[in-house]
Each structure stands twice: as C-alpha cells, then as structure tokens.
N, C-alpha and C positions, 0 to 999 in steps of 0.2 A: 769225629769224636763225640759231638753232641748227639748224633743219631744213635751211636752205640750206647751212650749213657742213658738216653731216653728209652731205648728198646729194653734194656735190662731193668730199668725202673718200672716200666709198664708190665713186663713179665712178672716181676716181683709183686706189684700191686694187684695183678689179676688173681693172685692166690686168695684174696679177700673178696672176690667178686664172682669168679667162676669156680665152682667146687667139683665139677664133673667134666673133665676133658675126654672126649671120645675121638681119638686120633686113629687114622687108618691110612696105610699106604703112603706115608710121607716120604718114605725112602725112594719113591718114584722120581722125586725131584732131582735133576742133574745140576749140581752146584757149580760145575766147571764150564758150562756152555752159556752163552748169552741167551736170555729167555724173556719172553713176554708172559707174565703171570696173569691169568684170568680167573674170575670166579663169579658166582652169583652174588647179588648185592642186596640182601634183605634188611640189613641193620646199620645203614649209614656208615659213619667213620669207624664204628666198632669192628666192621668186617676187615678193614685194613690192619687193625691192631692184631686180630686173630691170626692173620697170615704172617705178619711181620715177626711176631714173637716165636713163630714156629719155623722160620726160615733162617738158617745160619748166615746166609749170604746177605750183603747189603742190598736193599731194595730202593729203587726210585719210584715215586708214586705219582701217577697222573691224577690230578685233582681238579675239581671244578674251579674255573678261572676267576670267578667273581670274588672269592675270598682272598685273592692276592692284591686287591685294589689299593689298600693302604700300604705305604712304604714299610712300616714296621712289620706288618703281616707278611709282606713279600720277602723281607729278609729272614724272618723267623721260619716260614714255611720252606724256603729254599735251603735253610740250614739243616733241616731234617729230611732233605732229599725229595721234596715235593716239587712237581713241575705242573704249571697250569695248562689246562685244556678248556677251550671255550665252546659253548653252544652258540648256535646262530643268533639267538635272541639276547645274548649277553653282551655283545660288543660289536661295534660297526666294523672294526678291523679284524674280525674273527679269523678270516682265512690267513692273513699275514701273521698274526700272533700264533696261530696253531702251527703254521709252517716252521716258525722258529722253535716252538716246543718239540715238534717231531724231530727236527734236526738235533736238538739237544738230547732227546731220547736215543737216537741212533748213535751219537757219540758215546753215550754211556754203554750201549750194547756192544760197540766195538771194543770196549775195555773188558767185556765179559760180564757186565753187571746185569741186574734184573730190573724190569719195568713192570709195575703192577697197574693193571687197568681193569675196570669193571665194564664189560661190554654193554650192560643194560643202561649205563649212564646215570640214571636216576634211581635212588633207592626209594621203595614204597612200603617197607615192612610187609612184603608179600613173600610167601614161601615158594610160589611157582615162578618159573623163569620168565621174566618180562621181555618184551621185544628189545632186540639189540639196536643200539645206535652205532651203525657200522663205520661211519666216516673216519673217526679218529683211529680205530684199530686198523682199518684198511690202509690208511695213509702210512701208518707206522710199519706195517708188514711190507708194503710195496717199497717204501724208502729203504728199509733194511736190506731187502733183496737187491735193490739197485746198488747198494754200497757193499755188496758181497758179504753180508753178515749171515752166517749159518744159523738163522733164527729158529729157536724152539719155542713152542707155546705150551706152557705148563698150567693145566687146569686144576682147580680145586673146587670142592663143593662144601659149603658151610651150612650148618643147621643150628637151631636154637630151641631151647625148651620154652622160651617166651621172649618178648621184647621189653617187658615192663616189670619183671620180677627179679629180685635178688634174694638168694643166690640163683645161679642158672647153670644149665648144662649146655655145652657147646661142642658140636662135632665138626671135624675138619678132615676131609678125605682127599688125598692126592690121587691123581690119575696119570697114566702114562703120557709122556709129552707128545705133542704133535709136531712133526718135522716139516717146516714150511717148504723145504727143498723138494718134498714129495709132490708138491702142487705146482712145480715149475712147468710152464708151457713153451718156454723159449728162453733165450738169453735175457736175464733180468725181468722176466715176465712170470707172474704168479697168479694162479686162479684163486683170488681171494674170496670170490662168491662161494665156491665149493668148500674152501677151507673153513670159512666162518660157519657155513651150514653144518659141516661135519662136527665142528667144535661145539656148536649149540646142541646138536643131538647128543654128544658125549656128556656135556654138562647136565642136560635135562634128564638123561638116563640115571645119573648118579646122585641126583638131589634126594635128600631125605623126604619121605612121604609124610608131610605134616610136621608139627612140632615134635622134637625128640623127647624121649622119656629118660629119667634119671637111671643110672646104673643101680640095680637093686642092692649090690654089694656095698654101696657107699654108706648106708645107714649103719650096718653092722660094724663096719670098719671104724666109724667115728663114735661109737657108743661111749668110749672113755671120755669124750668131751662133754658129757651131760652137765656136770657141775660147773666147770669153767664157762660153758656156754650160757648158763643162767647168769653168772656174774658178768659175762660180756654183754648180755641183754640189758641188765640194770645200769651198767656203766656207760653204755654206748647208744642205746635206743633213742635217747633225747636228741643226740647229735644227728643220727641217721634220719629221724623224722623231720628235723629242721631242714636238712639239706634236701630231702625228698620233696617236701612241700614247695620249696623255692624252685627246684628243677621241674617239678610237675607243672607249676604255674607258668614257667617260661616255655615249656615244650608241649603244652596241651594241644592235642590234635596234630602233632607233627611226628616225624620219624626219629627225632634226636634224643629221646629220653635216655636210652641206654648209654649213648656216647657221652652226653653231657653229665649224666649222673656219675659215670665212672671217672671222668676227667675231674669233676669237682671233688669227689672223695679222694682221688689219687693225690691231689695237690693240697687239700685243706686238712685232711686227717693227720699227716705228719706234722703240720704246723700246730694242730691242737695238742698232740702228744708232746711236742717240744715245749709248748707253753706250760702245760701241766707239770712237766718234768722240772722246769725252771722254778715254778712256784714252790713245789715240794722240796726241791734242793735248797732253796733259800730259807724256807720256813722251818723245815725239819732237819735237813742235812743232805750232804752230797749223795750218800749211798741210798737214801730214801728216794731221791730223784732218779737215780739209776734204776731202782726197783720199778718205779712207775713207767720209766722209759721202755723197759722190757715187758712188764706185766700187761699194760694196756693193749698193745698190738696182739699179744698172745690171747687175751680174753676175747678180743674182737674176732680173731681168726677162728677160735673155737665156736663162738656164737654163729658166725656165718656158715661154717662147715658142718655144724650139727643140724642146722635147719633143713627140713625137707625141701626139695626143689619142686616148684609148682610148674606143671606142664599145662600150657594153654591148649584147649581143644580146638577152638575156631577163633579167628580174628578177622572180622568182616569189615570193620569201619575203614573208610578211606582216610589216609593221613597225608598231610602236606609235607613237602620237603623244604619249607621255608620257616625259619623261626619267627615267632611273633615279635 
C-alpha cells in the first residue's frame, strides 16, 4: 500500500519536473512473467523513479546496502520494496548478506514480481554504458534458474536532456525481453557470461546518443501558458531558488543533484501550499484559502511547463557518488 501511494505521488509530482516524456516501446514489457528489469544508470536514484512510474507492476529494487544501516532507514526502505545489495568494500560479511538478499529476490520472482537492478552498479552521471558489476546479477540469474524460475530479463534505456536543469526531457525505451532459458547448457546450468554480454550489447545499441533534445512541438502546445507562467515565476521563484541553493551546496560535485532536488521539492512544496492556504483561510476566509490551494500549483505548473528545456551539449567533469 505504501509503495502504491508513493508511486502515484511521485508520478503526479513529476508533472512539475519533467515536461517532455519521450516514451518508446514500453509495450514490450511482459507484466505477467517474473522478470529482472535492467537499465543504464546515468542519474542516481532518479533512474529508478523513471522506471517505476512507467511500470504498472510492483517492482522490488536492489539498492546499495550502506543506506540500510540505520534501523529506521532499513524499515522505511523495505516498506517501499527495496532490498540491499552490498559491494565488497561495504561490509565484512558481504557474501552472507548478499546471499540472503538474492534468496529474498528469488522468492519475489517466484510470485511473478519484478526486480530492478542496475548492472553498472555505480551511477556516474555518464551517458555511455559503464562497466558492469557482474556478481549480483550473475548470482540472481543462476539462483533463479536453480529454483526453476522462468526468468525474463527486461532491458530499458534511459536518456536525459541534462542532469542539472529543470524542467527536463526524459526518454525511456523498452526492448524485447531476454529469455534466460535460451542460455541453458544443462540441467539448472545457464551461460551467464554470454547472456550478460548479449544483454550489454543490446543496451549499448539502444542508448541515446548524447543528451536528448526537447520535442519541438512542446513550445507551441504550451503557448497558452504564457501569462500564468509569468505569475508562476513571480510567486514561486523565491522558493525554488532557496531550495536550489541548499541542494546545490549539499550535492556539489556529486551525482545526486537531480534526485535530491526532486525529493525536496516533492515533499516541501505541498507543505508550503498548505501553510499559505491556512493563512489565507484564517485571515480572509475559507474560500480564499481554497482558491490559493488550487491556484498556486496551477501557476507553478504553467511556469515549469512553459519554460524551454535546456539540453546540455557535453558534461566532462567527474562526479562523486558520495554526498558531502
């Protein structure tokens, strides 16, 4: 229930953040079969949100294990279907913990659920496909075959207009599923080396070539928003700049700007609107409060959607995957 509520909340919130969705071949996904969903990983946690809001089925997410260390974080993350996977340098008992996580994933697959994993392991804000970290994916495929799970691998390719600018364009392309049973070499034996190699070639071939450009029809379609967009700028820019300054300071030189910026706006902006609504409802009247409750998000929506999308040409600097 919590996952469903959050997914719908995130999908709704993205309307104020992503103004150009370029979706292709999403019908290739088989919602009925147990599947391992894989994708390139250019933009940290934002990549998982892009896939989750466009996949009707519930997804379990294999996520870096170090963020599960605190008990409250472990409870919260598992409540939204996240499962920890550890790198060798993260924990002394990495093999034991990963074995438990893999078994947990296989149990979900036997129920027909989906597991999302990013084979690159680490996001670097890079558009090209980075080297795969094979161990976790190989363990999961082999364990699934041993348990007679007819595992499919569903690849997606994600593209962005930028990692640092709002609004943005985002592309998501589905590809035909890879059937693991086609790589069987004997009873419960699968050629994971060839499977992963073919999968990488498929992903690499379908990746966008560079940052994606805005759909030219967007501007003409949103021309009616000109006046409310100006009102949206004057009523909201102060709040946006305040949040942007703090998020920039926290994420300077890292890959987390987009993810943290969206998360902060997603959870703080409704609070701001609610507070302003209460103030005007008490000072002026109930219906004035209701007017502001509806008007403010509308003006913000017009402001964001009327703005041109900035497409970055080249991004060369190396970025860290650790927050300061």
